[in-house]
C-alpha positions in Angstrom: 82.5 192.9 42.0 80.9 189.5 42.2 83.2 188.5 45.1 82.3 191.7 47.0 78.6 190.9 46.4 79.1 187.3 47.7 80.9 188.7 50.8 78.0 191.1 51.4 75.4 188.4 51.2 77.3 186.1 53.5 77.8 188.9 56.0 74.1 189.8 55.9 73.2 186.1 56.3 75.5 185.8 59.3 74.0 188.9 60.9 70.5 187.6 60.4 71.4 184.2 61.9 73.0 186.0 64.9 69.8 188.1 65.3 67.6 185.0 65.2 69.9 183.2 67.7 69.8 186.3 70.0 66.0 186.4 69.7 65.6 182.7 70.4 67.8 183.1 73.5 66.3 186.2 75.0 62.7 186.3 73.8 61.3 183.3 75.7 62.5 184.5 79.2 61.2 188.0 78.3 57.8 186.7 77.3 57.7 184.5 80.4 58.4 187.5 82.5 55.6 189.5 80.8 53.2 186.6 81.4 54.1 186.3 85.1 53.7 190.0 85.5 50.2 190.0 83.8 49.1 187.0 85.9 50.3 188.6 89.1 48.5 191.8 88.2 45.3 189.9 87.6 45.6 188.0 90.9 45.9 191.4 92.7 42.9 192.7 90.9 40.8 189.7 91.8 41.9 189.9 95.4 40.7 193.5 95.5 37.3 192.5 94.1 37.0 189.9 96.8 37.9 192.5 99.4 35.1 194.8 98.0 32.7 191.8 98.0 33.3 191.2 101.7 33.0 194.8 102.6 29.7 195.2 100.8 28.4 191.9 102.1 28.2 193.4 105.6 26.8 196.7 104.3 23.9 195.4 102.3 20.5 196.1 103.6 17.4 194.0 102.7 16.5 194.8 99.1 19.8 196.5 98.2 22.1 195.1 95.5 25.7 195.5 94.4 27.4 194.4 91.2 31.1 193.5 90.8 33.2 192.8 87.7 35.9 190.1 87.7 38.8 189.9 85.2 38.8 186.4 83.8 42.1 186.4 82.0 45.4 188.2 82.2 46.1 190.9 79.6 47.8 189.5 76.5 51.3 190.5 75.2 51.1 191.0 71.5 50.0 187.6 70.2 51.7 185.6 72.9 49.1 183.4 74.8 48.8 184.3 78.5 47.1 181.3 80.0 43.6 179.9 80.4 40.5 181.7 81.4 39.5 181.7 85.0 36.4 179.9 86.4 33.9 181.8 88.5 31.2 179.8 90.3 28.6 179.8 92.9 27.7 176.7 94.8 26.0 175.4 97.9 26.0 171.9 99.3 22.7 170.1 100.1 23.2 170.3 103.9 21.1 172.2 106.3 23.5 174.9 107.4 25.9 175.2 104.4 26.9 178.9 104.0 27.2 178.7 100.2 30.3 180.1 98.4 31.6 182.1 95.5 34.7 180.5 94.0 37.2 182.0 91.6 39.8 179.5 90.3 42.7 180.4 88.0 45.2 178.0 86.4 48.2 180.1 85.4 51.4 179.6 83.2 54.0 181.3 85.4 52.5 182.8 88.6 51.3 180.1 91.1 47.8 178.9 90.3 45.2 179.9 93.0 41.6 179.7 94.2 39.8 182.5 96.1 36.6 181.7 98.0 34.0 183.9 99.7 32.1 181.8 102.3 30.8 182.6 105.8 31.6 186.3 105.4 35.4 185.5 105.0 37.7 185.0 102.1 39.8 181.9 101.8 42.9 181.5 99.6 43.9 178.1 98.4 47.3 177.8 96.7 49.2 174.6 96.3 48.2 172.3 99.1 47.6 175.0 101.6 44.5 177.1 102.4 44.0 179.9 104.8 41.5 182.7 105.7 43.1 185.8 104.3 40.2 188.2 105.0 38.6 187.1 108.3 34.8 187.5 108.7 33.1 189.5 111.5 31.9 186.2 112.9 32.2 187.0 116.6 32.0 190.5 118.1 32.4 191.2 121.8 31.9 194.2 124.0 33.0 194.5 127.6 30.0 195.8 129.6 31.8 196.0 133.0 31.1 194.0 136.2 32.4 190.9 134.4 29.5 191.1 131.9 30.2 190.7 128.2 28.0 191.2 125.1 28.8 188.5 122.4 27.3 188.7 119.0 27.7 186.0 116.4 26.8 186.7 112.8 25.9 184.0 110.2 26.0 184.9 106.5 24.3 182.6 104.0 24.8 183.0 100.3 21.9 181.6 98.2 21.2 181.1 94.5 21.4 178.6 91.7 24.6 176.6 91.4 26.3 178.0 88.3 29.8 178.1 86.7 31.2 180.7 84.3 34.4 180.4 82.3 35.4 182.9 79.7 38.1 185.3 78.7 35.9 188.4 78.9 34.9 190.0 82.3 32.3 188.2 84.4 29.8 190.0 86.6 28.5 189.0 90.0 25.5 190.6 91.8 24.8 190.4 95.5 21.3 191.3 96.8 20.3 191.5 100.5 17.3 189.1 100.9 16.9 188.9 104.7 18.4 190.0 107.9 17.3 189.5 111.5 18.3 188.5 115.0 17.5 184.8 115.8 18.7 185.2 119.4 18.3 188.3 121.5 19.3 189.2 125.1 16.8 191.4 126.8 17.7 193.1 130.1 19.8 190.4 131.6 22.5 187.9 130.6 21.1 184.9 128.8 24.1 182.5 128.4 26.9 180.9 130.4 28.9 180.3 127.2 28.6 180.7 123.5 29.4 177.9 121.0 30.3 178.7 117.4 30.2 175.6 115.4 31.2 175.7 111.7 30.8 171.9 111.1 28.8 171.4 107.9 28.7 175.1 107.1 32.1 175.6 105.4 34.1 173.7 102.7 37.6 174.6 103.7 37.8 173.0 107.1 41.6 173.3 107.6 41.6 177.1 106.9 38.6 177.7 109.1 40.0 175.5 111.9 43.2 177.6 111.9 41.1 180.8 111.9 39.1 179.7 114.9 42.4 179.0 116.8 43.6 182.5 116.0 40.2 183.9 117.1 40.5 181.9 120.3 43.9 183.5 121.0 42.5 187.0 120.5 39.5 186.3 122.8 41.8 184.9 125.5 44.0 188.0 125.3 40.8 189.9 126.3 40.3 187.5 129.2 37.2 185.9 127.7 38.2 182.2 128.3 37.8 180.8 124.8 38.7 177.3 123.6 38.8 175.9 120.1 38.7 172.3 118.7 38.4 171.6 115.0 35.6 173.7 113.7 34.1 174.5 117.1 34.8 177.6 119.2 33.5 178.1 122.8 33.5 181.4 124.5 32.9 181.2 128.3 33.3 184.9 129.2 35.0 186.3 132.3 33.1 184.1 134.7 33.6 180.3 134.4 31.6 179.2 137.5 29.0 176.7 136.4 25.4 178.0 136.5 26.3 181.7 136.3 25.1 183.5 133.2 27.4 186.4 132.4 27.0 186.8 128.6 24.5 188.8 126.7 24.3 186.6 123.6 23.0 187.9 120.3 22.8 185.8 117.1 22.4 187.7 113.8 21.4 186.1 110.5 21.9 187.4 107.0 20.8 185.8 103.7 22.3 187.2 100.5 21.3 186.3 96.9 24.1 185.7 94.3 23.8 186.0 90.5 26.6 185.4 88.0 26.8 186.3 84.3 
C-alpha cells in the first residue's frame, strides 16, 4: 500500500511539474499577445478621438465648446501589467505665429510606441524616426471661377491655452472652445492677388511631416492646373495665369482661434 502511495505522489508531482513547465512555456507569449492587442486597440481609439477633434475644430463657432475623452492606458489582463500611462499635453512656443498643439504620447510594451499631434488643423503621427500628416488640414481651398480666375482661401487655426501636461491611467478630458473667427484678407469684386504664399515656418513643430504634406498639396494643385510650387515649409500658388503683373486670384485668408483645456 505504501509503495502505491509513493507512486501516486510521484506521478502527481510529475504532472504538476509538467503543468508548470507548460505554463512557463506558453503563458508569456499569450500575455504578450494580449498586451499587444490591448495597446493596438488603445491606439485605434486614440486615433479616432483625434479624428473627432479635427472634425469639430472646423465646426466650432465662436462661443461653442466640445469635450473629448482620451483613454490613457490599455485595458489590463487580469493582474498582468500592460504598460505605462500615456501623456497628454498642450503647448505653444513663444513665437509670434506658432499654431499651438495637442500632443498625445504613448510608450508601449509590445505595439510600437507613438505620438499623435493636433496642430495647424491637421494631425501628425510620429512613430520611430518618421513623422507624417495622417489627417490633412483644410489649409488651402480653391474654386475655379471660370475665365482663368480662381478663388483661393487659406485658413489658419491657432490653439491657445496654458501649457499643461497630464499623465495618469484613468481617462483624461480635453475641451475645445471657439474664441474668435474672422477673415483677415478679403477679395471684393475683383481679383486681389497674382499668387498666394502659404508659409508654415515658425508655425509648426514637425517640419519634415509638414514639408512632405506641402509637396503632396502642390501636386494636387498642379493637377488642377494651378501652377503651385513648394520648398521646405513654403507653398506658392500662382493660379492659371503666370504672366507677371496680372492678378487672377480672389484671395481670402481666414483666421480661427480655439481655446484648449485639459483635465
